[in-house]
C-alpha positions as a LaTeX table, in Angstrom:
\begin{tabular}{lrrr}
\hline
Residue & $x$ (\AA) & $y$ (\AA) & $z$ (\AA) \\
\hline
Unk1 & 55.33 & 273.88 & $-115.60$ \\
Unk2 & 56.99 & 276.00 & $-118.19$ \\
Unk3 & 59.39 & 274.44 & $-120.62$ \\
Unk4 & 60.42 & 274.38 & $-124.22$ \\
Unk5 & 59.14 & 270.80 & $-124.54$ \\
Unk6 & 55.82 & 271.15 & $-122.70$ \\
Unk7 & 52.75 & 270.34 & $-124.79$ \\
Unk8 & 48.99 & 270.49 & $-124.38$ \\
Unk9 & 47.15 & 267.95 & $-126.52$ \\
Unk10 & 43.52 & 268.97 & $-126.85$ \\
Unk11 & 41.59 & 265.92 & $-128.00$ \\
Unk12 & 42.82 & 262.35 & $-127.68$ \\
Unk13 & 40.66 & 260.36 & $-130.05$ \\
Unk14 & 42.16 & 258.07 & $-132.70$ \\
Unk15 & 44.47 & 260.64 & $-134.30$ \\
Unk16 & 45.44 & 262.36 & $-131.05$ \\
Unk17 & 46.19 & 259.08 & $-129.30$ \\
Unk18 & 48.19 & 257.78 & $-132.26$ \\
Unk19 & 50.33 & 260.93 & $-132.24$ \\
Unk20 & 50.74 & 260.77 & $-128.47$ \\
Unk21 & 52.00 & 257.18 & $-128.58$ \\
Unk22 & 54.43 & 258.13 & $-131.32$ \\
Unk23 & 55.83 & 261.07 & $-129.36$ \\
Unk24 & 56.44 & 259.00 & $-126.27$ \\
Unk25 & 57.79 & 255.95 & $-128.10$ \\
Unk26 & 60.26 & 258.03 & $-130.11$ \\
Unk27 & 61.45 & 259.96 & $-127.07$ \\
Unk28 & 60.39 & 263.24 & $-128.66$ \\
Unk29 & 58.44 & 263.94 & $-125.46$ \\
Unk30 & 58.50 & 262.71 & $-121.89$ \\
Unk31 & 55.15 & 261.73 & $-120.41$ \\
Unk32 & 55.38 & 264.35 & $-117.67$ \\
Unk33 & 55.68 & 267.13 & $-120.26$ \\
Unk34 & 52.33 & 266.30 & $-121.88$ \\
Unk35 & 48.93 & 267.57 & $-120.70$ \\
Unk36 & 46.03 & 265.83 & $-122.41$ \\
Unk37 & 42.61 & 267.49 & $-122.36$ \\
Unk38 & 39.88 & 265.01 & $-123.23$ \\
Unk39 & 36.24 & 265.22 & $-122.08$ \\
Unk40 & 35.56 & 261.53 & $-122.69$ \\
Unk41 & 36.35 & 259.60 & $-119.51$ \\
Unk42 & 37.22 & 256.47 & $-121.46$ \\
Unk43 & 39.62 & 258.23 & $-123.81$ \\
Unk44 & 41.08 & 260.29 & $-120.96$ \\
Unk45 & 41.75 & 257.12 & $-118.97$ \\
Unk46 & 43.41 & 255.51 & $-121.98$ \\
Unk47 & 45.76 & 258.47 & $-122.31$ \\
Unk48 & 46.45 & 258.50 & $-118.58$ \\
Unk49 & 47.68 & 254.92 & $-118.77$ \\
Unk50 & 50.65 & 256.24 & $-120.76$ \\
Unk51 & 51.69 & 258.34 & $-117.79$ \\
Unk52 & 50.76 & 261.75 & $-119.16$ \\
Unk53 & 48.87 & 264.43 & $-117.23$ \\
Unk54 & 45.15 & 264.37 & $-118.02$ \\
Unk55 & 42.27 & 266.82 & $-117.59$ \\
Unk56 & 38.59 & 266.79 & $-118.54$ \\
Unk57 & 38.66 & 270.39 & $-119.72$ \\
Unk58 & 41.03 & 273.29 & $-120.31$ \\
Unk59 & 39.81 & 274.96 & $-117.12$ \\
Unk60 & 41.23 & 272.02 & $-115.15$ \\
Unk61 & 44.78 & 272.68 & $-116.35$ \\
Unk62 & 47.27 & 274.23 & $-113.91$ \\
Unk63 & 46.95 & 278.00 & $-113.98$ \\
Unk64 & 50.71 & 278.46 & $-114.23$ \\
Unk65 & 51.05 & 276.11 & $-117.22$ \\
Unk66 & 52.85 & 277.79 & $-120.13$ \\
Unk67 & 53.30 & 275.20 & $-122.91$ \\
Unk68 & 55.46 & 275.56 & $-125.97$ \\
Unk69 & 52.72 & 274.08 & $-128.15$ \\
Unk70 & 48.96 & 273.66 & $-127.88$ \\
Unk71 & 48.04 & 270.88 & $-130.32$ \\
Unk72 & 44.39 & 270.74 & $-131.32$ \\
Unk73 & 43.39 & 267.25 & $-132.41$ \\
Unk74 & 39.64 & 267.81 & $-132.38$ \\
Unk75 & 37.14 & 267.36 & $-135.19$ \\
Unk76 & 36.84 & 270.39 & $-137.53$ \\
Unk77 & 33.27 & 271.09 & $-136.44$ \\
Unk78 & 34.42 & 271.37 & $-132.81$ \\
Unk79 & 37.20 & 273.90 & $-133.41$ \\
Unk80 & 35.13 & 277.07 & $-132.95$ \\
Unk81 & 33.73 & 275.82 & $-129.65$ \\
Unk82 & 37.11 & 274.70 & $-128.32$ \\
Unk83 & 39.37 & 277.59 & $-129.35$ \\
Unk84 & 38.26 & 280.13 & $-126.71$ \\
Unk85 & 39.40 & 277.71 & $-124.00$ \\
Unk86 & 42.98 & 277.98 & $-125.24$ \\
Unk87 & 43.13 & 281.68 & $-126.08$ \\
Unk88 & 45.01 & 282.41 & $-122.84$ \\
Unk89 & 47.87 & 280.16 & $-123.93$ \\
Unk90 & 48.08 & 281.78 & $-127.36$ \\
Unk91 & 48.06 & 285.21 & $-125.69$ \\
Unk92 & 50.97 & 284.10 & $-123.50$ \\
Unk93 & 53.06 & 283.05 & $-126.49$ \\
Unk94 & 52.25 & 279.37 & $-127.01$ \\
Unk95 & 52.14 & 278.23 & $-130.63$ \\
Unk96 & 48.83 & 276.64 & $-131.61$ \\
Unk97 & 49.10 & 273.58 & $-133.87$ \\
Unk98 & 45.96 & 272.31 & $-135.59$ \\
Unk99 & 45.37 & 268.94 & $-137.25$ \\
Unk100 & 41.72 & 269.81 & $-137.98$ \\
Unk101 & 41.19 & 269.32 & $-141.71$ \\
Unk102 & 39.98 & 272.30 & $-143.71$ \\
Unk103 & 40.29 & 274.92 & $-140.97$ \\
Unk104 & 42.40 & 277.79 & $-142.30$ \\
Unk105 & 45.04 & 279.76 & $-140.46$ \\
Unk106 & 42.90 & 282.88 & $-140.98$ \\
Unk107 & 40.07 & 281.21 & $-139.09$ \\
Unk108 & 42.37 & 280.63 & $-136.13$ \\
Unk109 & 43.66 & 284.21 & $-136.29$ \\
Unk110 & 40.08 & 285.42 & $-136.30$ \\
Unk111 & 39.34 & 283.53 & $-133.08$ \\
Unk112 & 42.70 & 283.94 & $-131.32$ \\
Unk113 & 43.89 & 287.30 & $-132.60$ \\
Unk114 & 46.20 & 288.40 & $-135.40$ \\
Unk115 & 49.28 & 287.98 & $-133.21$ \\
Unk116 & 48.67 & 284.29 & $-132.51$ \\
Unk117 & 51.32 & 281.88 & $-133.77$ \\
Unk118 & 49.56 & 279.17 & $-135.78$ \\
Unk119 & 50.76 & 275.99 & $-137.48$ \\
Unk120 & 48.32 & 274.06 & $-139.63$ \\
Unk121 & 48.99 & 270.35 & $-140.18$ \\
Unk122 & 47.44 & 267.99 & $-142.72$ \\
Unk123 & 48.01 & 264.42 & $-141.53$ \\
Unk124 & 46.66 & 261.18 & $-142.97$ \\
Unk125 & 45.44 & 257.96 & $-141.41$ \\
Unk126 & 48.68 & 255.93 & $-141.80$ \\
Unk127 & 50.00 & 258.21 & $-139.04$ \\
Unk128 & 48.29 & 255.71 & $-136.73$ \\
Unk129 & 51.06 & 253.21 & $-137.54$ \\
Unk130 & 53.89 & 255.74 & $-137.82$ \\
Unk131 & 53.72 & 255.80 & $-141.62$ \\
Unk132 & 51.80 & 259.02 & $-142.14$ \\
Unk133 & 52.43 & 262.01 & $-144.37$ \\
Unk134 & 52.36 & 265.17 & $-142.27$ \\
Unk135 & 52.33 & 268.50 & $-144.12$ \\
Unk136 & 52.86 & 271.72 & $-142.17$ \\
Unk137 & 52.11 & 275.36 & $-142.98$ \\
Unk138 & 52.69 & 278.24 & $-140.55$ \\
Unk139 & 51.91 & 281.92 & $-140.28$ \\
Unk140 & 54.62 & 284.53 & $-139.89$ \\
Unk141 & 54.31 & 284.64 & $-136.09$ \\
Unk142 & 55.70 & 281.14 & $-135.63$ \\
Unk143 & 59.30 & 281.19 & $-134.43$ \\
Unk144 & 62.03 & 278.92 & $-135.76$ \\
Unk145 & 62.29 & 276.95 & $-132.51$ \\
Unk146 & 58.54 & 276.31 & $-132.36$ \\
Unk147 & 58.45 & 275.22 & $-135.98$ \\
Unk148 & 61.33 & 272.81 & $-135.45$ \\
Unk149 & 59.70 & 271.39 & $-132.33$ \\
Unk150 & 56.44 & 270.85 & $-134.23$ \\
Unk151 & 58.32 & 269.16 & $-137.07$ \\
Unk152 & 60.05 & 266.84 & $-134.62$ \\
Unk153 & 56.76 & 265.79 & $-133.07$ \\
Unk154 & 55.06 & 265.24 & $-136.42$ \\
Unk155 & 58.04 & 263.20 & $-137.65$ \\
Unk156 & 57.19 & 260.62 & $-134.98$ \\
Unk157 & 54.05 & 259.88 & $-137.04$ \\
Unk158 & 55.70 & 259.65 & $-140.47$ \\
Unk159 & 57.31 & 261.80 & $-143.14$ \\
Unk160 & 57.10 & 265.60 & $-142.85$ \\
Unk161 & 56.89 & 268.29 & $-145.50$ \\
Unk162 & 56.52 & 272.06 & $-145.11$ \\
Unk163 & 54.77 & 274.40 & $-147.55$ \\
Unk164 & 54.76 & 278.20 & $-147.50$ \\
Unk165 & 51.61 & 278.76 & $-149.59$ \\
Unk166 & 48.56 & 277.70 & $-147.56$ \\
Unk167 & 46.39 & 277.57 & $-150.68$ \\
Unk168 & 48.31 & 274.43 & $-151.63$ \\
Unk169 & 46.76 & 272.64 & $-148.63$ \\
Unk170 & 43.78 & 271.82 & $-150.83$ \\
Unk171 & 46.08 & 269.91 & $-153.19$ \\
Unk172 & 47.81 & 268.30 & $-150.20$ \\
Unk173 & 44.43 & 267.16 & $-148.91$ \\
Unk174 & 43.57 & 265.70 & $-152.31$ \\
Unk175 & 46.85 & 263.78 & $-152.63$ \\
Unk176 & 48.03 & 262.63 & $-149.21$ \\
Unk177 & 45.00 & 263.39 & $-147.05$ \\
Unk178 & 42.49 & 261.49 & $-149.19$ \\
Unk179 & 45.12 & 259.39 & $-150.94$ \\
Unk180 & 45.05 & 256.39 & $-148.58$ \\
Unk181 & 41.43 & 255.78 & $-149.61$ \\
Unk182 & 42.53 & 255.57 & $-153.25$ \\
Unk183 & 45.01 & 252.83 & $-152.33$ \\
Unk184 & 42.47 & 251.04 & $-150.15$ \\
Unk185 & 40.16 & 250.96 & $-153.17$ \\
Unk186 & 43.04 & 249.69 & $-155.29$ \\
Unk187 & 43.38 & 246.81 & $-152.83$ \\
Unk188 & 39.66 & 246.15 & $-153.15$ \\
Unk189 & 39.85 & 246.22 & $-156.94$ \\
Unk190 & 42.93 & 243.98 & $-157.12$ \\
Unk191 & 41.29 & 241.56 & $-154.69$ \\
Unk192 & 38.18 & 241.35 & $-156.87$ \\
Unk193 & 40.33 & 240.87 & $-159.98$ \\
Unk194 & 42.18 & 238.04 & $-158.23$ \\
Unk195 & 38.86 & 236.37 & $-157.35$ \\
Unk196 & 37.71 & 236.70 & $-160.94$ \\
Unk197 & 40.97 & 235.05 & $-162.01$ \\
Unk198 & 39.99 & 232.04 & $-159.90$ \\
Unk199 & 41.83 & 232.54 & $-156.60$ \\
Unk200 & 40.04 & 231.70 & $-153.33$ \\
Unk201 & 38.75 & 234.74 & $-151.42$ \\
Unk202 & 41.28 & 234.55 & $-148.58$ \\
Unk203 & 44.27 & 234.10 & $-150.90$ \\
Unk204 & 43.01 & 236.84 & $-153.23$ \\
Unk205 & 42.80 & 239.32 & $-150.33$ \\
Unk206 & 46.22 & 238.31 & $-148.98$ \\
Unk207 & 47.93 & 238.68 & $-152.36$ \\
Unk208 & 46.36 & 242.10 & $-153.00$ \\
Unk209 & 47.18 & 243.55 & $-149.56$ \\
Unk210 & 50.74 & 242.26 & $-149.39$ \\
Unk211 & 51.59 & 243.11 & $-152.98$ \\
Unk212 & 50.55 & 246.74 & $-152.61$ \\
Unk213 & 52.15 & 247.00 & $-149.17$ \\
Unk214 & 55.41 & 245.44 & $-150.38$ \\
Unk215 & 55.55 & 247.58 & $-153.51$ \\
Unk216 & 54.98 & 250.75 & $-151.47$ \\
Unk217 & 57.69 & 249.84 & $-148.97$ \\
Unk218 & 60.09 & 248.92 & $-151.78$ \\
Unk219 & 59.41 & 252.20 & $-153.59$ \\
Unk220 & 60.02 & 254.11 & $-150.35$ \\
Unk221 & 63.12 & 252.26 & $-149.19$ \\
Unk222 & 64.92 & 251.71 & $-152.51$ \\
Unk223 & 65.24 & 255.37 & $-153.43$ \\
Unk224 & 64.69 & 254.39 & $-157.07$ \\
Unk225 & 62.23 & 256.31 & $-159.23$ \\
Unk226 & 58.88 & 254.51 & $-159.55$ \\
Unk227 & 59.13 & 254.53 & $-163.34$ \\
Unk228 & 62.45 & 252.72 & $-163.15$ \\
Unk229 & 61.04 & 250.18 & $-160.69$ \\
Unk230 & 58.13 & 249.58 & $-163.06$ \\
Unk231 & 60.52 & 248.98 & $-165.94$ \\
Unk232 & 62.53 & 246.53 & $-163.83$ \\
Unk233 & 59.44 & 244.39 & $-163.30$ \\
Unk234 & 58.33 & 244.61 & $-166.93$ \\
Unk235 & 59.89 & 241.99 & $-169.19$ \\
Unk236 & 59.45 & 242.55 & $-172.94$ \\
Unk237 & 56.34 & 240.75 & $-174.19$ \\
Unk238 & 55.77 & 239.33 & $-170.68$ \\
Unk239 & 52.80 & 239.22 & $-168.35$ \\
Unk240 & 53.44 & 242.61 & $-166.72$ \\
Unk241 & 53.72 & 244.30 & $-170.09$ \\
Unk242 & 50.37 & 242.78 & $-171.07$ \\
Unk243 & 48.72 & 244.19 & $-167.96$ \\
Unk244 & 50.35 & 247.60 & $-168.27$ \\
Unk245 & 49.20 & 247.85 & $-171.89$ \\
Unk246 & 45.70 & 248.00 & $-170.39$ \\
Unk247 & 46.45 & 250.34 & $-167.45$ \\
Unk248 & 48.68 & 252.73 & $-169.40$ \\
Unk249 & 46.85 & 252.80 & $-172.74$ \\
Unk250 & 46.41 & 256.46 & $-173.71$ \\
Unk251 & 47.54 & 257.36 & $-170.17$ \\
Unk252 & 44.18 & 256.17 & $-168.83$ \\
Unk253 & 45.24 & 255.49 & $-165.24$ \\
Unk254 & 47.17 & 258.77 & $-164.99$ \\
Unk255 & 44.18 & 260.64 & $-166.39$ \\
Unk256 & 41.82 & 258.90 & $-163.97$ \\
Unk257 & 44.02 & 259.70 & $-160.96$ \\
Unk258 & 44.38 & 263.31 & $-162.10$ \\
Unk259 & 40.60 & 263.65 & $-162.36$ \\
Unk260 & 40.17 & 262.08 & $-158.92$ \\
Unk261 & 42.72 & 264.37 & $-157.27$ \\
Unk262 & 41.21 & 267.44 & $-158.94$ \\
Unk263 & 37.73 & 266.47 & $-157.73$ \\
Unk264 & 39.05 & 266.13 & $-154.18$ \\
Unk265 & 40.95 & 269.43 & $-154.42$ \\
Unk266 & 37.87 & 271.32 & $-155.59$ \\
Unk267 & 35.81 & 269.82 & $-152.79$ \\
Unk268 & 38.48 & 270.83 & $-150.28$ \\
Unk269 & 38.26 & 274.42 & $-151.55$ \\
Unk270 & 34.48 & 274.35 & $-151.16$ \\
Unk271 & 34.63 & 272.96 & $-147.63$ \\
Unk272 & 37.14 & 275.60 & $-146.58$ \\
Unk273 & 34.88 & 278.52 & $-147.48$ \\
\hline
\end{tabular}
């Protein structure tokens, strides 16, 4: 039960289950190499249907288990209560990976010891459909092989970036962590604008969702700078130019987004104290 690809997944709620499905579907992990710890019988049963090993608590795991990674996918407020259950794995050399928002590496070192290898991950909700943004930050005890393994697993849920300065995680949280909500609100706003322009509710919602989805996919897949894509859509003295003269006047949308991101970053700093 020791292997370079063996993983404990502690917590298999929405985020944990989404990551688990991605690992198995991509072939990054084999079902037999995953040990899911989930106290909820319903959620544990759901995970078990994928063929992975399941347990109600860490004490139910095989004593000889020595995983490469222990991935904590529990809510931030549950971290302190859960960590002691996995200290033995950290002591034995397993790298602990956390997707709990706002919990610093120092907090994990405080609970698990200064020699514990810790990777902190900031995911976002599109990870549930394999389109997430996963940002990793590790302490100096994490080995190259463990870091690469963690990157491979997170890549099954979307794009991956690595930062060296953990203090930047507050900015990451404000941009990609909270960012999906900004776009969801943009869909709401565009839908309401479409209704005001006279479109039926169902058509208004369809146009708003698909337009923003299509534009995001196009921006991602084309490899062209967003400013260039904007210019390609904007005909001189046309309809798009008329709309952008409102959105871009005095940089109003950029200023608004900058204020929003800064508000989220400051709140992230406060929550991390």
